[in-house]
Structures are given as structure tokens and as C-alpha cells.
VOLUMKE-997653 format. One record per residue (C-alpha): z, x, y. Coordinates in nm, 2 decimals. Last residue first. Example, Ala and Ser with C-alpha at 12.3 -4.5 7.8 and 13.67 -1.06 7.14 Angstrom:
BEGIN
<pt up="0.71" east="1.37" north="-0.11"/>
<pt up="0.78" east="1.23" north="-0.45"/>
END
This chain:
BEGIN
<pt up="1.45" east="2.36" north="-1.45"/>
<pt up="1.74" east="2.15" north="-1.55"/>
<pt up="1.76" east="1.97" north="-1.22"/>
<pt up="1.39" east="1.91" north="-1.22"/>
<pt up="1.42" east="1.74" north="-1.56"/>
<pt up="1.69" east="1.53" north="-1.41"/>
<pt up="1.47" east="1.42" north="-1.13"/>
<pt up="1.18" east="1.34" north="-1.36"/>
<pt up="1.41" east="1.12" north="-1.57"/>
<pt up="1.53" east="0.94" north="-1.26"/>
<pt up="1.17" east="0.88" north="-1.16"/>
<pt up="1.08" east="0.74" north="-1.50"/>
<pt up="1.38" east="0.52" north="-1.51"/>
<pt up="1.31" east="0.36" north="-1.18"/>
<pt up="0.94" east="0.29" north="-1.28"/>
<pt up="1.05" east="0.14" north="-1.61"/>
<pt up="1.31" east="-0.08" north="-1.42"/>
<pt up="1.04" east="-0.21" north="-1.18"/>
<pt up="1.14" east="-0.16" north="-0.82"/>
<pt up="1.12" east="-0.46" north="-0.59"/>
<pt up="1.14" east="-0.27" north="-0.37"/>
<pt up="0.94" east="0.04" north="-0.29"/>
<pt up="1.06" east="0.37" north="-0.45"/>
<pt up="1.09" east="0.69" north="-0.25"/>
<pt up="1.13" east="1.03" north="-0.42"/>
<pt up="1.29" east="1.31" north="-0.22"/>
<pt up="1.08" east="1.63" north="-0.23"/>
<pt up="0.88" east="1.57" north="0.09"/>
<pt up="1.19" east="1.59" north="0.31"/>
<pt up="1.18" east="1.47" north="0.67"/>
<pt up="1.38" east="1.16" north="0.57"/>
<pt up="1.27" east="0.97" north="0.88"/>
<pt up="0.90" east="1.05" north="0.82"/>
<pt up="0.93" east="0.96" north="0.46"/>
<pt up="1.08" east="0.62" north="0.55"/>
<pt up="0.80" east="0.55" north="0.79"/>
<pt up="0.54" east="0.65" north="0.53"/>
<pt up="0.71" east="0.45" north="0.26"/>
<pt up="0.68" east="0.12" north="0.46"/>
<pt up="1.01" east="-0.07" north="0.43"/>
<pt up="1.17" east="-0.25" north="0.13"/>
<pt up="1.35" east="0.07" north="0.03"/>
<pt up="1.49" east="0.27" north="-0.26"/>
<pt up="1.57" east="0.63" north="-0.20"/>
<pt up="1.64" east="0.90" north="-0.46"/>
<pt up="1.85" east="1.21" north="-0.42"/>
<pt up="1.92" east="1.55" north="-0.58"/>
<pt up="2.25" east="1.69" north="-0.44"/>
<pt up="2.18" east="1.98" north="-0.21"/>
<pt up="2.53" east="2.14" north="-0.22"/>
<pt up="2.87" east="2.13" north="-0.05"/>
<pt up="2.96" east="1.80" north="-0.21"/>
<pt up="3.08" east="1.64" north="0.12"/>
<pt up="2.79" east="1.78" north="0.32"/>
<pt up="2.54" east="1.67" north="0.06"/>
<pt up="2.69" east="1.33" north="0.06"/>
<pt up="2.67" east="1.30" north="0.44"/>
<pt up="2.31" east="1.42" north="0.47"/>
<pt up="2.20" east="1.19" north="0.19"/>
<pt up="2.38" east="0.89" north="0.35"/>
<pt up="2.24" east="0.96" north="0.70"/>
<pt up="1.88" east="0.97" north="0.56"/>
<pt up="1.96" east="0.65" north="0.37"/>
<pt up="2.02" east="0.48" north="0.70"/>
<pt up="2.33" east="0.38" north="0.90"/>
<pt up="2.28" east="0.16" north="1.21"/>
<pt up="2.55" east="-0.08" north="1.11"/>
<pt up="2.38" east="-0.16" north="0.78"/>
<pt up="2.28" east="0.05" north="0.48"/>
<pt up="1.90" east="0.04" north="0.53"/>
<pt up="1.74" east="0.31" north="0.31"/>
<pt up="1.91" east="0.22" north="-0.02"/>
<pt up="2.07" east="0.51" north="-0.20"/>
<pt up="2.05" east="0.68" north="-0.54"/>
<pt up="2.24" east="1.01" north="-0.55"/>
<pt up="2.21" east="1.22" north="-0.86"/>
<pt up="2.41" east="1.47" north="-1.06"/>
<pt up="2.76" east="1.41" north="-0.94"/>
<pt up="3.09" east="1.59" north="-0.92"/>
<pt up="3.35" east="1.40" north="-0.71"/>
<pt up="3.28" east="1.25" north="-0.37"/>
<pt up="3.49" east="1.17" north="-0.07"/>
<pt up="3.47" east="0.93" north="0.22"/>
<pt up="3.22" east="0.70" north="0.05"/>
<pt up="2.89" east="0.60" north="0.23"/>
<pt up="2.88" east="0.22" north="0.20"/>
<pt up="2.86" east="-0.06" north="-0.06"/>
<pt up="2.96" east="0.19" north="-0.33"/>
<pt up="2.88" east="0.21" north="-0.71"/>
<pt up="3.00" east="0.51" north="-0.91"/>
<pt up="2.78" east="0.52" north="-1.22"/>
<pt up="2.81" east="0.73" north="-1.54"/>
<pt up="2.46" east="0.68" north="-1.69"/>
<pt up="2.40" east="0.57" north="-2.05"/>
<pt up="2.09" east="0.36" north="-1.99"/>
<pt up="2.30" east="0.05" north="-2.01"/>
<pt up="2.51" east="0.20" north="-1.73"/>
<pt up="2.20" east="0.24" north="-1.51"/>
<pt up="2.11" east="-0.13" north="-1.56"/>
<pt up="2.46" east="-0.25" north="-1.47"/>
<pt up="2.47" east="-0.03" north="-1.16"/>
<pt up="2.13" east="-0.16" north="-1.04"/>
<pt up="2.23" east="-0.52" north="-1.09"/>
<pt up="2.58" east="-0.48" north="-0.93"/>
<pt up="2.44" east="-0.30" north="-0.62"/>
<pt up="2.14" east="-0.54" north="-0.58"/>
<pt up="2.39" east="-0.83" north="-0.57"/>
<pt up="2.62" east="-0.65" north="-0.34"/>
<pt up="2.35" east="-0.56" north="-0.08"/>
<pt up="2.48" east="-0.26" north="0.11"/>
<pt up="2.36" east="-0.01" north="-0.16"/>
<pt up="2.50" east="0.34" north="-0.24"/>
<pt up="2.48" east="0.45" north="-0.61"/>
<pt up="2.64" east="0.78" north="-0.71"/>
<pt up="2.51" east="0.88" north="-1.05"/>
<pt up="2.66" east="1.11" north="-1.31"/>
<pt up="2.40" east="1.15" north="-1.60"/>
<pt up="2.58" east="1.12" north="-1.93"/>
<pt up="2.28" east="0.98" north="-2.12"/>
<pt up="1.97" east="0.98" north="-1.90"/>
<pt up="1.75" east="1.20" north="-2.13"/>
<pt up="1.84" east="0.98" north="-2.43"/>
<pt up="1.71" east="0.67" north="-2.25"/>
<pt up="1.39" east="0.85" north="-2.12"/>
<pt up="1.27" east="0.99" north="-2.46"/>
<pt up="1.08" east="1.30" north="-2.36"/>
<pt up="0.70" east="1.33" north="-2.39"/>
<pt up="0.62" east="1.26" north="-2.03"/>
<pt up="0.88" east="1.52" north="-1.93"/>
<pt up="0.64" east="1.80" north="-2.01"/>
<pt up="0.43" east="1.75" north="-1.70"/>
<pt up="0.07" east="1.87" north="-1.77"/>
<pt up="-0.02" east="2.20" north="-1.62"/>
<pt up="-0.27" east="2.18" north="-1.34"/>
<pt up="-0.62" east="2.31" north="-1.41"/>
<pt up="-0.80" east="2.51" north="-1.13"/>
<pt up="-1.14" east="2.37" north="-1.07"/>
<pt up="-1.04" east="2.09" north="-0.82"/>
<pt up="-1.28" east="1.80" north="-0.83"/>
<pt up="-1.34" east="1.61" north="-0.50"/>
<pt up="-1.34" east="1.23" north="-0.54"/>
<pt up="-1.67" east="1.10" north="-0.40"/>
<pt up="-1.69" east="0.77" north="-0.59"/>
<pt up="-1.45" east="0.49" north="-0.68"/>
<pt up="-1.67" east="0.25" north="-0.88"/>
<pt up="-1.61" east="-0.12" north="-0.95"/>
<pt up="-1.80" east="-0.27" north="-1.24"/>
<pt up="-1.82" east="-0.64" north="-1.30"/>
<pt up="-1.91" east="-0.86" north="-1.60"/>
<pt up="-2.19" east="-1.03" north="-1.80"/>
<pt up="-2.21" east="-1.39" north="-1.69"/>
<pt up="-2.29" east="-1.32" north="-1.33"/>
<pt up="-2.38" east="-0.95" north="-1.29"/>
<pt up="-2.15" east="-0.75" north="-1.07"/>
<pt up="-2.17" east="-0.42" north="-0.90"/>
<pt up="-1.90" east="-0.31" north="-0.65"/>
<pt up="-1.90" east="0.03" north="-0.48"/>
<pt up="-1.60" east="0.20" north="-0.31"/>
<pt up="-1.67" east="0.54" north="-0.16"/>
<pt up="-1.36" east="0.75" north="-0.13"/>
<pt up="-1.29" east="0.94" north="0.19"/>
<pt up="-0.92" east="0.89" north="0.14"/>
<pt up="-0.86" east="0.68" north="0.45"/>
<pt up="-1.19" east="0.49" north="0.40"/>
<pt up="-1.09" east="0.42" north="0.04"/>
<pt up="-0.75" east="0.29" north="0.15"/>
<pt up="-0.93" east="0.03" north="0.37"/>
<pt up="-1.17" east="-0.07" north="0.09"/>
<pt up="-0.89" east="-0.11" north="-0.17"/>
<pt up="-0.67" east="-0.31" north="0.07"/>
<pt up="-0.97" east="-0.55" north="0.14"/>
<pt up="-1.02" east="-0.57" north="-0.24"/>
<pt up="-0.66" east="-0.68" north="-0.32"/>
<pt up="-0.60" east="-0.91" north="-0.02"/>
<pt up="-0.74" east="-1.24" north="-0.16"/>
<pt up="-0.41" east="-1.44" north="-0.16"/>
<pt up="-0.29" east="-1.39" north="-0.52"/>
<pt up="-0.24" east="-1.59" north="-0.83"/>
<pt up="-0.54" east="-1.78" north="-0.98"/>
<pt up="-0.55" east="-2.16" north="-1.00"/>
<pt up="-0.80" east="-2.30" north="-1.24"/>
<pt up="-1.16" east="-2.34" north="-1.13"/>
<pt up="-1.28" east="-2.70" north="-1.11"/>
<pt up="-1.51" east="-2.65" north="-0.81"/>
<pt up="-1.57" east="-2.29" north="-0.75"/>
<pt up="-1.35" east="-2.03" north="-0.59"/>
<pt up="-1.43" east="-1.67" north="-0.50"/>
<pt up="-1.14" east="-1.57" north="-0.28"/>
<pt up="-1.15" east="-1.44" north="0.08"/>
<pt up="-0.80" east="-1.37" north="0.23"/>
<pt up="-0.92" east="-1.05" north="0.40"/>
<pt up="-1.30" east="-0.97" north="0.36"/>
<pt up="-1.39" east="-0.74" north="0.08"/>
<pt up="-1.51" east="-1.03" north="-0.14"/>
<pt up="-1.77" east="-1.13" north="0.12"/>
<pt up="-2.08" east="-0.93" north="0.03"/>
<pt up="-2.04" east="-1.02" north="-0.34"/>
<pt up="-2.01" east="-1.40" north="-0.28"/>
<pt up="-2.37" east="-1.49" north="-0.26"/>
<pt up="-2.45" east="-1.28" north="-0.56"/>
<pt up="-2.21" east="-1.47" north="-0.79"/>
<pt up="-1.92" east="-1.25" north="-0.91"/>
<pt up="-1.89" east="-1.18" north="-1.29"/>
<pt up="-1.77" east="-1.41" north="-1.56"/>
<pt up="-1.55" east="-1.13" north="-1.70"/>
<pt up="-1.65" east="-0.84" north="-1.92"/>
<pt up="-1.47" east="-0.57" north="-1.72"/>
<pt up="-1.56" east="-0.22" north="-1.61"/>
<pt up="-1.35" east="0.01" north="-1.39"/>
<pt up="-1.51" east="0.33" north="-1.28"/>
<pt up="-1.37" east="0.66" north="-1.15"/>
<pt up="-1.64" east="0.89" north="-0.99"/>
<pt up="-1.58" east="1.26" north="-0.97"/>
<pt up="-1.73" east="1.51" north="-0.73"/>
<pt up="-1.87" east="1.86" north="-0.79"/>
<pt up="-2.21" east="1.78" north="-0.64"/>
<pt up="-2.36" east="1.71" north="-0.99"/>
<pt up="-2.13" east="1.41" north="-1.04"/>
<pt up="-1.88" east="1.38" north="-1.32"/>
<pt up="-1.81" east="1.03" north="-1.45"/>
<pt up="-1.48" east="0.88" north="-1.53"/>
<pt up="-1.38" east="0.57" north="-1.73"/>
<pt up="-1.15" east="0.27" north="-1.71"/>
<pt up="-1.24" east="-0.01" north="-1.95"/>
<pt up="-1.12" east="-0.37" north="-1.94"/>
<pt up="-1.18" east="-0.60" north="-2.24"/>
<pt up="-1.21" east="-0.97" north="-2.27"/>
<pt up="-0.98" east="-1.27" north="-2.32"/>
<pt up="-0.91" east="-1.31" north="-1.96"/>
<pt up="-1.16" east="-1.17" north="-1.71"/>
<pt up="-1.04" east="-1.28" north="-1.36"/>
<pt up="-0.67" east="-1.19" north="-1.37"/>
<pt up="-0.70" east="-0.88" north="-1.59"/>
<pt up="-0.99" east="-0.75" north="-1.38"/>
<pt up="-0.80" east="-0.81" north="-1.06"/>
<pt up="-0.50" east="-0.62" north="-1.18"/>
<pt up="-0.73" east="-0.33" north="-1.28"/>
<pt up="-0.88" east="-0.33" north="-0.93"/>
<pt up="-0.55" east="-0.35" north="-0.75"/>
<pt up="-0.39" east="-0.08" north="-0.96"/>
<pt up="-0.69" east="0.16" north="-0.91"/>
<pt up="-0.65" east="0.13" north="-0.53"/>
<pt up="-0.27" east="0.16" north="-0.54"/>
<pt up="-0.29" east="0.46" north="-0.76"/>
<pt up="-0.53" east="0.62" north="-0.51"/>
<pt up="-0.27" east="0.56" north="-0.23"/>
<pt up="0.03" east="0.70" north="-0.43"/>
<pt up="-0.15" east="1.01" north="-0.56"/>
<pt up="-0.32" east="1.11" north="-0.24"/>
<pt up="-0.63" east="1.29" north="-0.34"/>
<pt up="-0.77" east="1.63" north="-0.46"/>
<pt up="-0.89" east="1.59" north="-0.82"/>
<pt up="-0.79" east="1.75" north="-1.15"/>
<pt up="-1.00" east="1.66" north="-1.45"/>
<pt up="-0.91" east="1.61" north="-1.81"/>
<pt up="-1.08" east="1.28" north="-1.85"/>
<pt up="-0.98" east="1.07" north="-2.15"/>
<pt up="-1.18" east="0.74" north="-2.17"/>
<pt up="-0.97" east="0.43" north="-2.10"/>
<pt up="-0.90" east="0.10" north="-2.27"/>
<pt up="-0.71" east="-0.22" north="-2.19"/>
<pt up="-0.77" east="-0.50" north="-2.44"/>
<pt up="-0.72" east="-0.84" north="-2.27"/>
<pt up="-0.55" east="-1.14" north="-2.43"/>
<pt up="-0.41" east="-1.26" north="-2.10"/>
<pt up="-0.05" east="-1.20" north="-2.20"/>
<pt up="-0.14" east="-0.86" north="-2.35"/>
<pt up="-0.31" east="-0.76" north="-2.03"/>
<pt up="0.00" east="-0.86" north="-1.82"/>
<pt up="0.22" east="-0.65" north="-2.05"/>
<pt up="-0.01" east="-0.35" north="-2.04"/>
<pt up="-0.05" east="-0.35" north="-1.67"/>
<pt up="0.20" east="-0.08" north="-1.57"/>
<pt up="0.10" east="0.13" north="-1.87"/>
<pt up="-0.27" east="0.11" north="-1.77"/>
<pt up="-0.18" east="0.22" north="-1.42"/>
<pt up="0.03" east="0.51" north="-1.55"/>
<pt up="-0.25" east="0.62" north="-1.79"/>
<pt up="-0.51" east="0.61" north="-1.52"/>
<pt up="-0.29" east="0.80" north="-1.27"/>
<pt up="-0.20" east="1.07" north="-1.52"/>
<pt up="-0.55" east="1.11" north="-1.65"/>
<pt up="-0.67" east="1.18" north="-1.29"/>
<pt up="-0.45" east="1.49" north="-1.28"/>
<pt up="-0.37" east="1.53" north="-0.91"/>
<pt up="-0.40" east="1.82" north="-0.67"/>
<pt up="-0.27" east="1.71" north="-0.33"/>
<pt up="-0.38" east="1.52" north="-0.03"/>
<pt up="-0.12" east="1.34" north="0.18"/>
<pt up="-0.29" east="1.04" north="0.33"/>
<pt up="-0.16" east="0.90" north="0.67"/>
<pt up="-0.07" east="0.54" north="0.69"/>
<pt up="0.07" east="0.45" north="1.03"/>
<pt up="-0.23" east="0.25" north="1.16"/>
<pt up="-0.02" east="-0.06" north="1.20"/>
<pt up="-0.29" east="-0.27" north="1.02"/>
<pt up="-0.26" east="-0.05" north="0.71"/>
<pt up="0.11" east="-0.13" north="0.70"/>
<pt up="0.05" east="-0.50" north="0.74"/>
<pt up="-0.21" east="-0.49" north="0.46"/>
<pt up="0.02" east="-0.30" north="0.23"/>
<pt up="0.33" east="-0.52" north="0.30"/>
<pt up="0.13" east="-0.84" north="0.22"/>
<pt up="-0.02" east="-0.69" north="-0.09"/>
<pt up="0.32" east="-0.57" north="-0.21"/>
<pt up="0.47" east="-0.91" north="-0.14"/>
<pt up="0.20" east="-1.08" north="-0.36"/>
<pt up="0.25" east="-0.82" north="-0.64"/>
<pt up="0.62" east="-0.88" north="-0.65"/>
<pt up="0.57" east="-1.26" north="-0.66"/>
<pt up="0.34" east="-1.22" north="-0.97"/>
<pt up="0.58" east="-0.96" north="-1.13"/>
<pt up="0.87" east="-1.20" north="-1.08"/>
<pt up="0.69" east="-1.48" north="-1.25"/>
<pt up="0.60" east="-1.26" north="-1.55"/>
<pt up="0.96" east="-1.13" north="-1.57"/>
<pt up="1.10" east="-1.49" north="-1.57"/>
<pt up="0.87" east="-1.59" north="-1.85"/>
<pt up="0.97" east="-1.29" north="-2.05"/>
<pt up="1.34" east="-1.37" north="-2.00"/>
<pt up="1.27" east="-1.72" north="-2.12"/>
<pt up="1.10" east="-1.58" north="-2.44"/>
<pt up="1.41" east="-1.36" north="-2.49"/>
<pt up="1.63" east="-1.67" north="-2.48"/>
<pt up="1.42" east="-1.84" north="-2.74"/>
<pt up="1.42" east="-1.53" north="-2.97"/>
<pt up="1.79" east="-1.49" north="-2.95"/>
<pt up="1.97" east="-1.26" north="-2.71"/>
<pt up="2.19" east="-0.96" north="-2.77"/>
<pt up="2.16" east="-0.79" north="-2.43"/>
<pt up="1.89" east="-0.54" north="-2.35"/>
<pt up="1.66" east="-0.81" north="-2.21"/>
<pt up="1.95" east="-0.94" north="-1.99"/>
<pt up="1.99" east="-0.61" north="-1.82"/>
<pt up="1.62" east="-0.60" north="-1.74"/>
<pt up="1.65" east="-0.95" north="-1.60"/>
<pt up="1.94" east="-0.84" north="-1.38"/>
<pt up="1.72" east="-0.56" north="-1.24"/>
<pt up="1.43" east="-0.80" north="-1.16"/>
<pt up="1.66" east="-1.06" north="-1.00"/>
<pt up="1.81" east="-0.79" north="-0.77"/>
<pt up="1.46" east="-0.67" north="-0.66"/>
<pt up="1.35" east="-1.03" north="-0.60"/>
<pt up="1.67" east="-1.08" north="-0.39"/>
<pt up="1.60" east="-0.77" north="-0.18"/>
<pt up="1.22" east="-0.81" north="-0.15"/>
<pt up="1.24" east="-1.13" north="0.05"/>
<pt up="1.37" east="-0.96" north="0.36"/>
<pt up="1.12" east="-0.68" north="0.35"/>
<pt up="0.82" east="-0.91" north="0.29"/>
<pt up="0.93" east="-1.13" north="0.58"/>
<pt up="0.97" east="-0.82" north="0.81"/>
<pt up="0.63" east="-0.67" north="0.71"/>
<pt up="0.45" east="-1.01" north="0.74"/>
<pt up="0.60" east="-1.08" north="1.08"/>
<pt up="0.52" east="-0.74" north="1.21"/>
<pt up="0.16" east="-0.77" north="1.09"/>
<pt up="0.12" east="-1.11" north="1.25"/>
<pt up="0.27" east="-0.99" north="1.57"/>
<pt up="0.03" east="-0.69" north="1.57"/>
<pt up="-0.27" east="-0.93" north="1.51"/>
<pt up="-0.15" east="-1.16" north="1.79"/>
<pt up="-0.11" east="-0.86" north="2.02"/>
<pt up="-0.46" east="-0.74" north="1.94"/>
<pt up="-0.60" east="-1.09" north="2.00"/>
<pt up="-0.43" east="-1.11" north="2.34"/>
<pt up="-0.56" east="-0.77" north="2.43"/>
<pt up="-0.92" east="-0.87" north="2.33"/>
<pt up="-0.89" east="-1.20" north="2.53"/>
<pt up="-0.77" east="-1.00" north="2.84"/>
<pt up="-1.05" east="-0.75" north="2.80"/>
<pt up="-1.31" east="-1.03" north="2.77"/>
<pt up="-1.16" east="-1.20" north="3.08"/>
<pt up="-1.18" east="-0.88" north="3.28"/>
<pt up="-1.54" east="-0.82" north="3.15"/>
<pt up="-1.65" east="-1.17" north="3.26"/>
<pt up="-1.49" east="-1.13" north="3.60"/>
<pt up="-1.65" east="-0.79" north="3.66"/>
<pt up="-1.99" east="-0.94" north="3.55"/>
<pt up="-1.95" east="-1.21" north="3.81"/>
<pt up="-1.86" east="-0.96" north="4.07"/>
<pt up="-2.14" east="-0.73" north="3.96"/>
<pt up="-2.39" east="-1.02" north="4.02"/>
<pt up="-2.24" east="-1.14" north="4.34"/>
<pt up="-2.23" east="-0.81" north="4.53"/>
<pt up="-2.58" east="-0.66" north="4.47"/>
<pt up="-2.73" east="-1.01" north="4.48"/>
<pt up="-2.56" east="-1.08" north="4.81"/>
<pt up="-2.68" east="-0.75" north="4.96"/>
<pt up="-3.04" east="-0.79" north="4.83"/>
<pt up="-3.06" east="-1.14" north="4.97"/>
<pt up="-2.91" east="-1.03" north="5.31"/>
<pt up="-3.18" east="-0.75" north="5.32"/>
<pt up="-3.45" east="-1.01" north="5.26"/>
<pt up="-3.29" east="-1.24" north="5.52"/>
<pt up="-3.29" east="-0.95" north="5.77"/>
<pt up="-3.68" east="-0.92" north="5.76"/>
<pt up="-3.78" east="-0.70" north="6.06"/>
<pt up="-3.53" east="-0.43" north="5.96"/>
<pt up="-3.67" east="-0.44" north="5.60"/>
<pt up="-4.02" east="-0.39" north="5.73"/>
<pt up="-3.91" east="-0.11" north="5.96"/>
<pt up="-3.77" east="0.10" north="5.68"/>
<pt up="-3.54" east="0.39" north="5.76"/>
<pt up="-3.22" east="0.21" north="5.84"/>
<pt up="-3.28" east="-0.06" north="5.58"/>
<pt up="-3.33" east="0.19" north="5.31"/>
<pt up="-3.00" east="0.36" north="5.39"/>
<pt up="-2.81" east="0.03" north="5.40"/>
<pt up="-2.96" east="-0.08" north="5.07"/>
<pt up="-2.88" east="0.25" north="4.91"/>
<pt up="-2.52" east="0.23" north="5.03"/>
<pt up="-2.49" east="-0.12" north="4.88"/>
<pt up="-2.63" east="0.00" north="4.55"/>
<pt up="-2.39" east="0.30" north="4.54"/>
<pt up="-2.10" east="0.06" north="4.61"/>
<pt up="-2.20" east="-0.16" north="4.32"/>
<pt up="-2.25" east="0.15" north="4.09"/>
<pt up="-1.90" east="0.27" north="4.17"/>
<pt up="-1.75" east="-0.07" north="4.10"/>
<pt up="-1.93" east="-0.10" north="3.77"/>
<pt up="-1.83" east="0.25" north="3.66"/>
<pt up="-1.46" east="0.16" north="3.72"/>
<pt up="-1.50" east="-0.16" north="3.53"/>
<pt up="-1.62" east="-0.01" north="3.21"/>
<pt up="-1.88" east="0.24" north="3.08"/>
<pt up="-2.13" east="0.00" north="2.93"/>
<pt up="-2.11" east="-0.25" north="3.20"/>
END
């Protein structure tokens, strides 16, 4: 049973052979044929019954696996299809914010942005969990300044923290670690986002602690209500939420901590949760390897993004007209000279940057678009890809580690930062 159906068949045949041999050399067995018959029937019937059980178990397991894969495919496709309109609304909202609106209208824009951020986080969680279920996520370890990740996560959550009356704080930690920047950022983002949701009106602190074994621990503290002891072992289960009678509705579906745990296993990061009801919660990411050699800080962080983009010649290729108009409008407000196309153009003038969707329709992808534009221009034009698909699959199709990939819906600040970094790279 332990080694499968083939081993069960072989052991059954061996048992029958041993009975036959014993019967041929043992007079007592030959004089008692019913005893021999009992042994033979037992040797045949018991393995047959076990064989049937194992076969049914394997069939049930295969059906369960197929159901799980179907669920993952559905979640990924639904998330992708719904990301497009959310992405367009987000960009249009950013354009509205820069228009001359009154205080009341700006408040409405703020409300729209908050709602969009909630929906965006939900779709990101669904896509993350379906991607992890597929087993296609492969970490790309590199030297990373831990301060950069912490500062970026705090910037991304500053508006949500302000709305919830939370003070976001961090302790500077000038340490370089070896990890996957995108995956570890997702882990920290989920924990900080949870702290903001469940600990309104308090403070959230992100700090680091050096271990004696040359490892680093990143810890997130909050002063929320804490997690009851009976729930602490279950919060890493998918779709599990700590709810008590009379609790107010909290956005999310209970996927943040399961995603963190799975990503931690991929990166070799130990995830530990300690919580004291009434006092708060601490989540620790331990076992991050410290790299002794310092990495130079990126100078473009100190630059003014809007000024840096002024005059940038951008070719924008997007098959969704609403997304095309929204993205082009936003880029023009930042001072870019934009040529917007629904498909790969037949000719190109001088340009500084290509921004393309990955799915362009009719079997054409962003990879094809980048290759065509570089051929038409006669040089390796810097490119940026925006997609609603799994980044790992898109990266594999592109085959170029230097091309940035942004997952839809893209936040305007994130898009601007990546474009700025691309322009800095052009000047270098």
C-alpha cells in the first residue's frame, strides 16, 4: 500500500507463490485443502479490496486536483478581465485630480480612489493565490536594500493610513539582503495593509533586527485589538477571517496571510505571528540573508518626477480604447509627448519610450510589439509592459529581465516612478 498499486500486485503474486511452494513441501497443508483455500482467498480478496480503495482514492484525488486547477484558472481569468476597466477608471481618476476641481469634487475623487484601491487589492489577492496554486512562481534572488522596500510599502499605504487615523513609522535599517524584491514587497505589503485595516486609530511600526547568524528579521508591530488565541493557528488558512458578533465589515476575503506564508516558503523566510488580545500584534519575517557589500542608493529617488518626464516622447500601444485614452491623458498631464495607438504602427518617428499592453489582440503580444518597434526604429528602444496576467509568465515570454512589468490596475504613482527610472537609465 505504501509504494502504490504495482507494489501491491507484486506482493500479492509473491504471496500466492509462497502458498504454492509451502503446500508442495508441507504434508499437513496438503492434507487440509480448506486451510490452503482460506489462505489463497485471503491473499487474493484482501489486496483486491485494498486495490479498489486505492483506485478510488486516486480518482478522488485527481478530481480534487482538477477542481482546484479549474478554480485557479477561473480566478486568474476573472481577475484579468475585470482589471482592464478598473485600470482605466484609476487613470481617469488621476486625470480628474489634476483638473481644476472644487473641494467637494476633490472629495468625491478621493472616495472613488479609495473604493478602487479596495477592489484592486481584492483582485491582486485573487491573482496572487491562483498564481501560487499554479506552481509557476519562481523567486529571482538579488541584492536589495531593505530600506527601499520598507519606504515604498509605507508610501503606498500612506493614504489608507491617513484615512484610518494610523501613524505609519519605520526605523531606518541600512542593510542589504538577498531576496526577491517583488515577492518580499508583496509579503510586507499584505501585513502592513492588514495592520491598517484591523488597527484603526493606532500606530504601525516597521523595524528590523539583526540576528547573530548573519540574518535579518523584519517586524511589523501594530496596536490593534490583537487576535484571540483560538484563532491564531487558523489565520493562515485560505479565506479564514477572525469575525466576532457585532464586528463591522472589513474589506478582503482572508487571503493576505495565506499568500504571505506561501511566499515565505518560496523565499526561505520564516513567518511568525505573535498577538496579545487587547495589546496588539507582531508579525516577523525572519531568516533574510544579509549581504555585506553595500549597494549604492539610487539617485533618482531624489528627483522631481513631473519635471523629469517633461518632453519625454512616448509611444503607447493598447488595444482597449478606454485604457488607451486614460493612459495617454495622464502621460500628457505629466508633460510627455504621447503617440497613442490601438495596434502596432507601421512606422515610427523618434521616441524615447515604448509603453505597451501585453495582450494586443489577434494573437499579438507585447513581446511582438517591442520586437517590431525596435526593428522599425533600428535601436533597442526602452520599453515598459502593463498586463493583467501573471508577471512570471509575461517575463518568460519577454525573455528580457531589463524590461519593467506592471500589473494592472497600475497606480499612477507606480507608473510614474517606473517611467522616471527608465529615463534615468537612458541618460546614464
